[in-house]
C-alpha positions as CSV (number, residue, x, y, z in Angstrom):
1,X,58.8,106.3,51.5
2,X,59.4,103.4,52.7
3,X,57.7,100.8,50.7
4,X,54.6,103.3,49.8
5,X,52.8,102.4,52.4
6,X,51.9,105.8,53.5
7,X,53.2,105.3,57.2
8,X,56.2,107.9,56.3
9,X,59.6,107.8,57.6
10,X,60.1,105.4,60.8
11,X,56.3,104.3,60.6
12,X,55.0,108.4,61.9
13,X,52.4,108.9,59.1
14,X,53.1,111.1,55.7
15,X,54.3,114.5,55.7
16,X,56.8,113.3,58.2
17,X,60.1,113.6,56.3
18,X,61.4,116.2,54.0
19,X,58.7,115.4,51.7
20,X,61.8,114.7,48.9
21,X,60.1,111.3,47.6
22,X,58.2,110.1,45.2
23,X,54.8,110.3,47.8
24,X,55.8,113.5,48.4
25,X,56.3,114.8,44.8
26,X,58.8,117.0,46.0
27,X,56.9,119.9,45.5
28,X,58.2,121.0,49.0
29,X,60.2,124.2,49.6
30,X,59.5,124.8,46.1
31,X,60.2,121.5,44.8
32,X,63.4,120.8,46.9
33,X,65.5,123.4,45.2
34,X,65.3,126.7,47.2
35,X,63.4,128.2,44.0
36,X,60.3,129.6,45.1
37,X,57.8,129.5,41.5
38,X,54.9,130.8,42.8
39,X,54.5,134.2,41.2
40,X,51.7,136.4,42.2
41,X,51.1,137.0,46.0
42,X,48.4,134.9,46.7
43,X,49.9,131.8,45.8
44,X,52.7,132.6,48.0
45,X,50.3,133.0,50.8
46,X,48.8,130.0,49.7
47,X,52.4,128.0,49.7
48,X,54.0,129.5,52.7
49,X,50.4,128.5,54.6
50,X,50.8,124.7,53.2
51,X,54.5,124.6,54.0
52,X,53.1,126.5,57.9
53,X,51.3,123.9,58.2
54,X,53.8,120.8,57.6
55,X,56.7,122.3,59.9
56,X,53.7,122.4,62.8
57,X,53.2,118.9,61.9
58,X,56.7,117.7,61.5
59,X,57.3,119.8,64.9
60,X,54.8,117.9,67.0
61,X,55.7,114.5,66.1
62,X,59.7,115.6,67.0
63,X,57.7,116.8,70.1
64,X,55.6,113.4,70.3
65,X,59.0,111.7,69.6
66,X,61.7,113.7,72.5
67,X,58.7,113.2,74.9
68,X,58.5,108.9,74.1
69,X,62.5,108.5,74.0
70,X,62.7,110.7,77.8
71,X,60.4,107.8,78.6
72,X,62.1,104.9,77.8
73,X,65.2,106.5,78.8
C-alpha cells in the first residue's frame, strides 16, 4: 500500500492488491504461503466466503480498468 494512506495500489482503494503487504497483514490465502490454517469446516466456509468476496472485488476492479483502457485507446 503506497504511503500507507488506504488508497491501495494504483489508487483503486483497499483490497485491490494481493493482500500480502502490511495493510493486508498477509492473511489472504492462509498467510500467503498456500497453507490453510483453518481447522473446522465452519471456519473454512467462512474463510472461503471471504476470499470469494475479495476475489470478486478484484475481478470487478480489473474489468473496470480494462474498460477505462479500452476507452482511452
